[in-house]
N, C-alpha and C positions, 0 to 999 in steps of 0.2 A: 558456463561463462565466468571469466574472471573480471570482477568489477574493479576498476582502477581505484586506488585509495583516494586520489584527489577528486575523482568523480563522486565517490561515496561521501566525501567530506562536503563537497559543494551541495549535493542533494540533501544533506542533513540540515542545511541552513536556509532552505527555500520552502515556500508554502506550496501546497497542492494547487491553490488558486493560480499562483504564478506559473506553475508547470503547465496547467491546462491552457493558459494563454500562449506560452512558448510553443506548445504542440499544435495549437490551433493555427499558428503562423505557418506551420509545416503542412497544413491541410488535414490534421488529425483531430477530429471532433469528438469521437467516442472513446475517451480514455479514462474517465472518472467513473468508478464503480457506483452504480445506483443502489440506494437503500442499503448501503454498507457503511457502518459507523463504528467508532471506537467502543469497545466494551467499557473502557475508562480512559479519560485523557491521560497522557503520559508526559506532556510538555516537551517532548522531543520527537524527532522524525524517525520513522521506521524506514530503512533503506536496505535493499538487497535484491539479488536476482531471484526470479520466480522458480520455485520447485512446485510442481502441481500434483493434485490428487483429484480424480474425477469420480463422482458418484452417479449412479443411475437409479431409477425407482426400484425400491426393494421388492423382491419376490419371496413370498413367505417360505417356500420350500428350500430356498438357497440362502436365506439370511436369518439363521437362528443364532442363539448365543454360542453354539458350538463352533462357529466360524472363527471366533477369537482364539481358539486353541491352535489354529494354524499359524506358525511363525511367519508364513509368507502372505498372510492376509494383507491386502493392499494398504489399508489404513495404518496398520501396525508397521509395515515396511516404510511407509511415507514418513512416519514419526522417527523411525530409527535410521533412515538414510538421507533425509533432507540435510544438505551440507550446512555446516556452520556458516553464518553470515548470509544465508539465503532466507527467503520468505516462503513459507508453505502457504500456497493459495489453493483453496478447495472450491470446486464446482459442485454446489449443492442444488443447482437448478432453481435458485432463488426461492427455495422452499424451506422455511424455518419451522415446520411442524414437528420436526425431530432434530436433535442436536447433530452437528457435524463432528463435534469432539467435546471432551470435558476437561476438567482441570488437571487430571493426572497426565493426559497426553500433552496438554499445553505446557505443563510443568516439565515434562521430559524434553520437549523442544527447547525450553528455556535453558535447562541444564546443559544441553548439547551445544549451546551457542547459536541457535537459530535466531535470526534477526527479528522475526515476527510471524504472525499467523493470521490468515484472512479467509473468511467464508462468506458466501452470499446467503447462507442459511443461518442457523442459530448455534449458540454454545450452551451446554448445560453447565451447571456449577459456575455460572457467570459471576456471582459475587466474589468467589475465590479467584477466578481468572483475573478479575479487575484488580486484585491486590498483587498479582504476580508481576515481576519485573521484566515483562516481555510485552510489546505492543500486540494487541489482539483486536480484530475487527469482525463484526458480524451484523446480521440484520436485527436480531432481537434475541433475548433469552429464550431457551427452549429446553425444558427438562427431559423429555423422552429420549431414550437411547436412539442413536442413529439407525439402528437395525430396523426400526419401525417403518422408516420412509426411505432410507438411503442404503444402497449397496455399493461399497467401494469396489471399483472395477479396474482402475488404471492409475499409475503414477508416472509423472514426468512426460506427459503428452500435452498437446494443445487442449485448452479448455475455454469455456466461457464462465466469467464470474461477474455478477452484478451487471450483466448485459455487455461486458467488454471481453474481447478476445485476449487471451493470455497464452503466450508461447513460453516454453521453458527458456530461461535466460533473460526474458524481458525484465526490465528493472522496475521494481515495485517501490513506490514511495507513499508512506502514510503519515499524516499529521493528525492533529486533534479534530480536523474537519472530515477527513475521509481518505480514500486511496486512489492513486493515479498509477496507470501502467504506461511505461515508456518503452517503445521498441528498442531492443538491445543495440541495434546498429547505429542509433543516433543518441544514445544516452550521454556520451561524453560531450557532444555539442550542445545538447539541451541543458546539461548541468552548467556549462559556462554561460550560456545565454540567460538562464534563469537567475544565476548569481548576479549578473549585471543588471537584470531587471529589478531584482530585489534592492540593490544599491540605489537605483533610480527611484524606486518607490519610497525608500527611506528618506531620500532627499526631498521628494514631493511632500511627504508627510510633515517634514520639518517646515516647509514653506507654508503648507496649509495651516499648521499650528500657529504660524506667525501672522496669519490673516490674509494670505495671498489667495486670489481667485484661482480656480482650476482651469479657467479659459486660457489657452496658450501654454499652460503648465502640464496638464495631464489630459490628453497626450501633449507632448512637447512641440507644438506647432509653431512656436516663436523661436528664432535663432538664439535669443538671449537666454532662453531656458537651458539649452545645451551648454552654453558658455558658463552659466552659473553652476550647472551640475559638475562640469569639469573642475571648476574652482573649488567646489565643495569637496570633491574627492581629493584634490591636492592638499587641502587644508587638513585632511584626515589621514594622509599618507596612503591613500588607496589607489 
């Protein structure tokens, strides 16, 4: 999927909270990854199409250190083929007992221009990952190698992550609160809607700061609220 630059820019300026409300209006309730949080806040949004890696439970005879000698090992191929500007999303079956990846692999993704990395398991070397200039999200730190619990089996197929279905090309947005998955087909529309919602929330915040009650303001059930909002936008050239 090619993510339009204007859509990427809009999604970079809205919160996951706002996106979940916009998606709820479309009937989509299960879009926020559960128990997945930033390794470290970055103060900026992660935005990009999903590129996926799926793990299954490790089997001891097939998941030894020797598998990493294979250049076609799915985990290694995921790191080397995830396109720049995409987000690598890993299905670790919500199991953080062993790492989904460590700092060397995440560093490689960063150098290759990948927009971010997400797992519903854990990362090893998490203090180092926290200092890297790439958004990274996981359940919790986990020092053991992935081979103990996870066998990388497939890249760029449908997965579940944090209890949410993720299809390749779905748009992944992460902020300092968590990660939202937007179906690719509606990403452009959701980005526009969320941007307008954010403007309205900025207007509301300014009114609340000035002492106004939220009744009739949020939600805008009184006509004068909409009128005041339009005037607020005009004053700011929006």
